[in-house]
C-alpha positions as CSV (number, residue, x, y, z in Angstrom):
1,V,0.0,0.0,0.0
2,L,1.3,3.4,-0.9
3,P,2.1,5.8,2.0
4,V,-0.5,8.5,2.6
5,G,0.4,11.4,0.3
6,K,0.2,12.7,-3.3
7,E,0.9,9.3,-4.9
8,L,-1.9,7.6,-3.0
9,E,-4.3,10.4,-3.8
10,A,-3.4,10.2,-7.5
11,C,-3.8,6.4,-7.5
12,L,-7.2,6.6,-5.8
13,A,-8.3,9.3,-8.2
14,S,-7.5,7.0,-11.1
15,F,-9.3,4.1,-9.3
16,K,-12.4,6.3,-8.9
17,A,-12.3,7.3,-12.6
18,L,-12.0,3.7,-13.7
19,A,-14.7,2.5,-11.3
20,C,-17.1,5.1,-12.7
21,C,-16.9,4.0,-16.4
22,D,-18.2,0.9,-18.0
23,Q,-14.8,0.0,-19.5
24,G,-13.2,0.3,-16.0
25,K,-15.8,-1.8,-14.4
26,S,-15.4,-4.4,-17.1
27,A,-11.6,-4.4,-16.6
28,F,-12.0,-4.9,-12.8
29,L,-14.5,-7.7,-13.4
30,S,-12.1,-9.4,-15.8
31,M,-9.2,-9.1,-13.4
32,F,-11.4,-10.5,-10.6
33,E,-12.5,-13.5,-12.7
34,Q,-8.9,-14.3,-13.7
35,F,-7.9,-14.1,-10.0
36,Q,-10.8,-16.3,-9.0
37,S,-9.8,-18.9,-11.6
38,L,-6.2,-18.9,-10.3
39,V,-7.5,-19.4,-6.8
40,L,-9.8,-22.2,-7.8
41,S,-7.1,-24.0,-9.7
42,D,-4.7,-23.6,-6.8
43,K,-7.4,-25.0,-4.5
44,E,-7.8,-28.0,-6.8
45,M,-4.1,-28.6,-6.8
46,E,-4.0,-28.5,-3.0
47,K,-6.9,-31.1,-2.9
48,G,-4.8,-33.4,-5.1
49,N,-1.8,-33.2,-2.8
50,S,-1.8,-35.3,0.3
51,R,-0.7,-32.4,2.5
52,D,-3.2,-30.1,4.2
53,S,-1.3,-26.9,4.2
54,D,-2.8,-23.5,4.6
55,S,0.2,-21.8,3.0
56,G,-1.1,-21.9,-0.6
57,F,-1.8,-19.1,-3.0
58,Y,-5.5,-19.1,-2.0
59,D,-4.8,-18.3,1.6
60,Q,-2.1,-15.7,0.8
61,C,-4.4,-13.8,-1.6
62,N,-7.8,-14.5,-0.3
63,W,-9.7,-11.2,-1.1
64,M,-12.6,-12.3,1.2
65,K,-10.3,-12.0,4.2
66,S,-8.2,-9.0,3.2
67,S,-9.5,-7.1,0.2
68,P,-6.9,-4.6,-1.1
69,L,-9.6,-1.9,-1.0
70,L,-10.5,-2.8,2.6
71,V,-6.9,-2.8,3.6
72,C,-6.4,0.6,2.1
73,C,-9.5,1.9,3.8
74,R,-8.3,0.6,7.2
75,K,-4.8,2.0,6.8
76,L,-6.3,5.4,6.0
77,L,-8.6,5.3,9.0
78,D,-5.7,4.2,11.2
79,F,-3.6,7.1,9.9
80,I,-6.5,9.5,10.6
81,E,-6.9,8.2,14.1
82,S,-3.1,8.4,14.9
83,E,-2.6,11.9,13.7
84,I,-3.3,15.0,15.8
85,E,-3.9,17.1,12.7
86,C,-4.6,15.5,9.4
87,S,-4.2,17.3,6.1
88,L,-7.1,17.8,3.8
89,K,-5.3,15.4,1.4
90,V,-5.9,12.5,3.8
91,F,-9.6,13.1,3.8
92,E,-9.7,13.6,0.1
93,S,-7.9,10.3,-0.4
94,F,-10.4,8.6,1.9
95,N,-13.3,10.2,0.0
96,L,-11.8,9.1,-3.4
97,L,-11.5,5.5,-2.1
98,C,-15.1,5.4,-0.8
99,V,-16.6,7.0,-3.9
100,G,-14.6,4.7,-6.1
101,C,-15.8,1.6,-4.2
102,L,-19.4,2.8,-4.3
103,H,-19.2,3.4,-8.1
104,L,-17.6,0.0,-8.6
105,S,-20.3,-1.8,-6.6
106,S,-23.3,0.1,-8.1
107,G,-24.1,2.3,-11.0
108,C,-22.7,5.6,-11.9
109,E,-25.9,7.6,-12.1
């Protein structure tokens, strides 16, 4: 995760812009489907092996447990809580993340 600052804000602004357009949503869906197929094939390979290890690709990258967007949101909130005075950029970054997530999960009307 990028440190809080201009780079993070620029990245989140790009995420929001992509999440708001049909092509961006389609790209995110395509990436998620590819990720999901990798997870399923890794899970199938683990079932074929006799070992019952939890250290496979699925557990390291399980988005249900630690979604990259959720991790970013938590880090921003932790940063806000730890600072005595937060710059406006931190709140703008948090807003960009939230709005991007909302657009990604719903329509862009």
